C-alpha positions in Angstrom: -55.1 -66.9 -54.2 -58.9 -66.9 -52.6 -60.1 -64.6 -50.3 -60.0 -66.5 -47.8 -56.5 -67.4 -47.5 -55.6 -63.8 -48.1 -57.5 -62.9 -44.9 -56.2 -65.4 -43.1 -52.5 -64.7 -43.6 -54.0 -61.1 -42.7 -54.9 -61.8 -39.5 -51.4 -64.2 -38.7 -50.0 -61.4 -39.7 -51.9 -58.8 -37.3 -51.5 -61.7 -34.0 -48.4 -61.6 -35.2 -47.8 -58.1 -34.7 -49.7 -57.3 -31.2 -47.5 -60.6 -29.8 -44.3 -59.0 -30.7 -45.3 -55.5 -29.3 -46.7 -57.5 -25.9 -43.5 -59.3 -26.1 -41.5 -56.2 -26.2 -43.2 -54.4 -23.3 -43.0 -57.1 -21.3 -39.2 -57.1 -22.0 -39.4 -53.1 -20.9 -41.4 -53.9 -17.7 -38.8 -56.8 -16.5 -35.9 -54.0 -17.3 -37.7 -51.7 -15.0 -38.0 -54.0 -12.4 -34.1 -55.3 -12.2 -33.3 -51.6 -11.7 -35.7 -51.4 -8.8 -34.6 -54.3 -7.2 -31.2 -52.2 -7.3 -32.0 -49.5 -6.0 -33.3 -50.8 -2.9 -30.1 -52.4 -2.6 -28.2 -49.4 -2.4 -30.3 -47.8 0.1 -30.4 -50.9 2.0 -26.6 -50.8 2.7 -26.5 -47.2 3.0 -29.3 -47.9 5.2 -26.7 -50.5 7.0 -23.9 -48.5 6.8 -25.1 -45.3 8.4 -26.6 -47.8 11.4 -22.4 -49.0 11.7 -21.3 -45.6 11.8 -23.8 -44.7 14.5 -22.9 -47.6 16.8 -19.0 -47.2 16.4 -19.1 -43.8 16.7 -21.6 -44.5 20.3 -18.5 -47.1 21.4 -15.1 -44.6 20.1 -17.3 -41.9 22.7 -17.6 -44.4 25.6 -14.3 -45.5 25.8 
C-alpha cells in the first residue's frame, strides 16, 4: 500500500478508538444518572411516609 493509504487507515483507526472511548464514557454517565434518580425516588418515598406517620400520630392523639 502507498504511504497515503496507510496514513489514512491509521487516522481512521485512531478516530474510531476515540469514538469508542467517548461512547463508553457516555454510557457510564447514563448509569450514574439512573442511580441518582433511584436514590431521589427512595428519599421522596421516605419523606412522604414520615409525614404520613406524623399526621396519623397527631390524629390518634387527638381522638
